[in-house]
N, C-alpha and C positions, 0 to 999 in steps of 0.2 A: 236664785231668783233673781231675775233682770229688773232690773227698776230702773227708771228716769223720773225728770222730776216737774214736777208743775211753773212756770213761772206765772207772772203779777199777770197778765196777760190771757191765763185758760191756757199755754200750752206746752205742749211738748216733744223730745225731739224723740222717735222711735228709735231706741238700739241697734247696731246693728247686726246685732243675733239677731233677733226679731224678723228686722227686714231681711236678714239671707234665708232665713226659716219660710219667712212666704216667701220669697222670691219680688219681693218690692220692692217698685227701682220709685227713682223721680217720675213725677206727675200719674201713679197710680192710683186712683181710690182706695179708704179703705172705708169700713163697717164694722160699728160699735152691734154689738149687744146686750143685755143687762139679763146676766141669767144667775139668779140668787143672789142675790145682792154683788155681784159682781160682774166690771167689764170685762165682753170678750172683745179680742179685734178678729181681725178675717179678714181678708184679701176681699175687696169687689167686685160682680164680674156682672154688670149689669147684665149682659143679659142672661142667665141666671136666676135674678133676679124678678127680671119681667113677667117669669110667668106666671107668679105667684107674687102680686104685692104685698099680700098680708102674711107671707111668711116669717116675719120677725115679729106680727103681733101674739105671741104665745096666750095670751091671757084671747082672744079668739082661738086658740087651735085646738078645739077640744074636739069630739065624736059628734056632737048633735050638732058646733056651729058646722061641720066639713056637709052635715045630712041638712042642717037646714039652707046657707046655705051653695054647698057648694057645686050647683050647676049654672050658677051667678056667671 
């Protein structure tokens, strides 16, 4: 397990092993997603996210929602 410490200013350093695995460099954007009580950190790709602005809202990701709002 790879860990890092949260500072009093709510900041942390992303460990080198994680930066390498995700291909992160200085200036890159990252995204956080909460899933089942865990935070998932991913490299943020604005072009992919721009296609579906609600992709990160799991509570709005059901078949009923897709049917009701899919063509908006």
